[in-house]
C-alpha positions in Angstrom: 131.3 62.4 96.8 129.4 59.3 95.6 126.9 60.4 93.0 125.5 56.9 92.9 124.9 56.7 96.7 121.4 55.3 97.6 120.2 57.0 100.8 118.1 55.6 103.6 115.2 57.9 103.5 114.8 57.8 107.3 118.4 58.9 107.8 118.0 61.6 105.1 115.0 63.2 106.8 115.6 62.5 110.5 116.5 65.7 112.5 115.3 68.0 109.8 112.3 69.8 111.3 110.8 71.0 108.0 111.2 69.5 104.5 107.7 70.6 103.6 105.8 68.4 101.2 107.6 65.5 99.6 107.1 62.9 96.8 108.9 59.6 96.3 108.7 57.4 93.2 110.7 54.3 92.4 110.9 50.6 92.1 111.0 47.9 94.9 114.2 45.9 95.5 112.8 42.8 93.8 111.8 44.9 90.8 108.2 43.8 91.1 106.5 46.8 92.6 106.3 50.4 91.7 106.4 52.7 94.6 104.8 56.2 95.0 104.6 58.2 98.3 103.4 61.6 99.2 103.6 63.4 102.6 102.5 66.8 103.9 103.9 68.9 106.7 102.7 72.2 108.2 103.8 75.0 110.6 100.6 77.0 110.8 97.3 76.0 112.3 95.7 76.3 108.9 98.2 73.9 107.3 98.0 71.4 110.2 94.2 71.2 110.1 94.3 68.6 107.4 93.9 64.8 106.7 94.3 62.6 103.7 90.9 61.1 102.4 90.4 58.6 99.6 87.3 59.1 97.7 86.4 57.3 94.4 90.0 56.3 93.9 91.3 59.9 94.3 93.4 61.0 97.3 92.4 64.4 98.7 93.7 66.7 101.3 90.7 67.8 103.3 90.0 69.8 106.5 90.2 67.9 109.8 88.0 70.5 111.4 86.1 72.5 108.7 85.2 75.2 111.2 88.8 76.1 111.6 89.7 76.6 107.9 91.3 80.0 107.3 92.3 79.8 103.6 91.7 76.6 101.6 93.3 77.8 98.4 96.7 76.2 98.7 96.0 73.4 101.2 92.9 71.6 99.9 93.3 69.7 96.6 93.4 66.3 94.9 96.9 65.0 95.5 96.8 61.7 93.7 94.8 60.7 90.5 94.9 57.9 88.0 94.3 58.2 84.2 95.1 55.8 81.3 97.5 53.6 83.4 99.3 56.7 84.7 99.5 57.7 88.4 99.7 61.4 89.0 101.1 62.7 92.4 101.5 66.4 93.3 101.6 68.9 96.1 98.8 71.1 94.8 96.0 71.6 92.4 98.4 71.0 89.5 97.3 67.4 89.8 94.2 68.4 87.9 96.2 70.4 85.4 98.4 67.3 84.6 95.3 65.1 84.5 93.5 67.4 82.1 96.6 67.8 80.0 97.2 64.0 79.6 93.6 63.5 78.8 94.0 66.2 76.0 97.1 64.4 74.6 99.8 66.6 76.1 102.9 65.3 77.8 103.6 65.5 81.5 106.0 68.5 81.1 103.9 70.3 78.5 100.8 70.1 80.7 102.7 72.1 83.4 103.7 75.0 81.2 100.7 76.9 82.3 101.6 76.6 86.0 104.1 78.3 88.3 105.3 78.1 91.8 102.8 78.9 94.5 101.9 82.6 95.1 102.8 82.5 98.9 105.5 85.2 99.1 108.1 85.3 100.6 108.4 81.5 100.5 107.3 81.1 96.8 106.8 77.4 97.5 107.8 75.1 94.5 105.2 73.0 92.9 106.5 69.4 92.9 104.9 66.6 90.7 105.4 63.0 89.7 103.8 60.7 87.1 104.2 56.9 87.2 103.5 55.5 83.8 102.6 51.8 83.5 101.7 51.9 79.8 104.1 49.8 77.8 106.5 49.2 80.7 107.0 51.1 83.9 108.8 54.5 84.0 108.4 57.7 85.9 108.9 61.4 85.7 109.3 64.2 88.3 109.0 67.9 88.1 109.7 71.0 90.1 108.5 74.5 89.3 110.6 77.1 91.2 110.9 80.8 91.4 113.9 82.2 89.5 114.5 84.9 92.1 113.4 86.1 95.5 110.8 88.4 94.0 109.1 85.7 92.0 109.8 87.5 88.7 110.1 84.3 86.6 109.6 80.5 86.9 112.2 77.8 86.3 110.8 74.4 85.2 112.8 71.2 85.7 111.7 67.8 84.6 113.5 64.5 85.4 112.8 61.3 83.5 113.8 57.9 85.0 114.3 54.4 83.8 113.6 52.4 86.9 116.2 50.4 88.7 115.4 47.8 91.4 115.6 49.1 94.9 116.0 52.7 93.9 113.6 55.6 94.2 113.8 59.4 93.8 112.8 61.8 96.5 111.9 65.5 95.9 110.6 67.9 98.5 109.6 71.5 98.6 112.1 72.9 101.1 115.7 72.3 102.2 114.9 72.9 105.9 113.0 75.4 108.1 113.7 79.1 107.8 112.2 82.5 107.1 111.8 82.6 104.2 112.0 78.8 103.8 114.9 77.7 101.5 113.7 76.1 98.3 114.8 72.5 97.4 118.0 72.5 95.4 119.4 70.1 92.8 118.2 66.8 91.5 115.8 64.5 93.3 117.6 62.4 95.9 118.3 58.7 95.5 116.6 56.6 98.2 116.3 52.9 98.9 112.9 51.3 98.2 112.3 48.0 100.1 110.0 45.2 99.1 107.8 45.7 102.2 105.3 48.6 102.0 104.9 48.7 105.7 108.7 48.9 106.3 108.9 51.9 104.0 105.8 53.6 105.3 106.9 53.2 109.0 110.4 54.4 108.3 109.2 57.5 106.5 106.6 58.4 109.0 108.9 57.9 111.9 111.6 60.1 110.3 109.3 63.1 109.8 109.3 65.8 112.5 106.7 64.8 115.1 105.4 68.4 115.5 105.2 69.3 111.8 104.2 66.1 110.1 100.5 65.8 109.1 99.7 63.0 106.7 101.4 60.3 104.6 100.2 58.2 101.6 102.2 55.2 100.2 101.2 53.0 97.3 102.9 49.9 95.9 101.6 48.7 92.5 102.3 45.1 91.3 103.8 45.5 87.9 102.7 42.0 86.7 99.2 41.8 87.9 98.4 45.5 88.4 97.2 45.1 92.0 97.8 47.9 94.4 98.5 48.2 98.1 97.9 51.5 99.9 98.7 53.0 103.3 97.4 56.2 104.7 98.5 57.7 108.0 96.9 60.9 109.4 98.2 62.6 112.5 94.7 64.0 113.1 92.5 61.1 113.8 
C-alpha cells in the first residue's frame, strides 16, 4: 500500500453512486493557487430540490422549488463564508458556528466543540468542515464530527492540519458508499491531485459524480500572490 499515493479524484469517485457531500482543499500543481471545492448529492426529493446560490460573497444551498420543500433544517444553509482572510467550507450550518467562533477569537477545532454529527438517525451523517487560512502563509485544516456508535451516544471529533504541497489536495466526504444505513466516511481525508486549471478540475469532479444523485458543485481557486479568486458553480437544477 502506497500511503503517499495521490489519487485522481475522478477515478476515486467514478462508479460510486453515493459519497454524499464532499469537500476538497489543497494547492495547485504550480503552487500558486489554493483550491477549495464542495459538492452535494441527494437521494430523496427533498435533498434533490436544491441549488447553490452566491449572495453577498456567501455560498448558500437554497430550494430550487420552494413549494416542494419538506424539511429545510439539514439541507438549507450557508456552505461557504469568508472572514479575516479565512475561507470556511462545510456541509451544514456549522459554517456559521466556525465563523462566529473565529470572530470571537477561537480556533477552528475549538469552535466546533459545541457541535455534533447530524441528528438524522439511523444515518447520523457526519459534519465535515474545512478552513483555508491565507493569513501569514497558506495552510488548511479539515474536520469530521462522527457518531461513536450506531445509537449516536457520543461524538468523536477529528481535526487534520495540513502544510500545503504543490499539486496535492485532501478530500473528505460524508459516506463511504450507498447503503441503509449509509456507512460513514472512514480514516484520513484522501489525497487527490489538484491541477492548475480550475475548469479541468471542475469538469472532472462533476463528471465523476453519480448522474442521478449529484445536485450541485462549487469550486474556487485563490491566487496566493494577488489574492484574486476564480469560481465555478454547477447546478443540476437549472
